[in-house]
C-alpha positions as CSV (number, residue, x, y, z in Angstrom):
1,M,-20.4,35.3,-43.6
2,S,-17.2,35.8,-45.7
3,A,-14.0,36.9,-44.3
4,R,-13.1,40.6,-44.7
5,P,-9.5,41.7,-44.3
6,E,-10.4,45.0,-42.6
7,D,-12.0,43.3,-39.6
8,G,-9.4,40.7,-39.1
9,G,-11.2,37.6,-40.7
10,A,-14.4,35.7,-40.5
11,R,-16.8,36.2,-37.7
12,A,-18.8,33.4,-36.1
13,P,-22.4,33.5,-37.4
14,Q,-24.9,34.9,-34.9
15,P,-27.5,32.4,-33.6
16,E,-31.0,32.9,-34.8
17,R,-33.0,34.9,-32.1
18,P,-36.3,36.3,-31.8
19,D,-36.5,40.1,-32.5
20,T,-36.8,40.6,-28.7
21,P,-36.5,38.6,-25.6
22,C,-39.7,39.9,-24.3
23,V,-42.2,37.2,-23.2
24,A,-45.0,39.7,-22.2
25,V,-44.5,39.0,-18.5
26,C,-43.2,42.5,-17.8
27,S,-42.4,43.3,-14.2
28,T,-39.8,45.6,-12.7
29,T,-41.7,46.2,-9.5
30,F,-39.0,45.3,-7.1
31,D,-35.8,46.2,-9.0
32,E,-34.5,47.4,-12.3
33,V,-34.6,44.0,-14.0
34,C,-37.7,42.6,-15.8
35,R,-38.8,39.4,-14.2
36,G,-39.9,38.0,-17.6
37,C,-37.0,38.8,-19.9
38,G,-34.1,39.6,-17.6
39,R,-33.3,42.9,-19.3
40,T,-32.7,46.0,-17.3
41,V,-35.2,48.9,-17.7
42,A,-32.5,50.8,-19.8
43,E,-32.0,47.7,-22.1
44,V,-35.8,47.5,-22.6
45,A,-36.1,51.1,-23.4
46,N,-33.2,51.3,-25.8
47,W,-33.7,47.8,-27.4
48,V,-34.9,49.2,-30.7
49,S,-31.9,51.4,-31.2
50,M,-29.2,48.9,-30.1
51,S,-26.9,47.4,-32.6
52,A,-27.0,43.6,-33.3
53,P,-23.7,43.1,-31.4
54,E,-25.2,45.0,-28.4
55,K,-28.3,42.9,-28.5
56,E,-26.2,39.7,-28.6
57,I,-24.3,40.7,-25.5
58,V,-27.6,41.2,-23.7
59,W,-28.9,37.8,-25.1
60,Q,-25.9,36.0,-23.9
61,R,-26.1,37.5,-20.4
62,I,-29.9,36.8,-20.0
63,L,-29.7,33.3,-21.3
64,A,-26.8,32.5,-18.9
65,Q,-29.1,33.8,-16.1
66,G,-32.0,31.6,-17.1
67,Y,-34.1,34.1,-18.9
68,P,-36.4,34.6,-20.6
69,R,-38.9,33.2,-18.3
70,R,-42.6,32.6,-19.3
71,N,-43.8,31.7,-15.8
72,T,-42.5,33.9,-13.1
């Protein structure tokens, strides 16, 4: 990505990610966090309308927490 003066310079490229952290192990039975992907119920519901930077924030948090998990 090239530098743009209006945003203060070059931005680090975003890592390649799947379209969604969903691993088809959906469960929010005991709390508001999916046991498969680590997203909150609100994040799952709003994922399609979230901006790329908003999604990246979620990705960084869930990866730091050890998600997504295929075998829960």
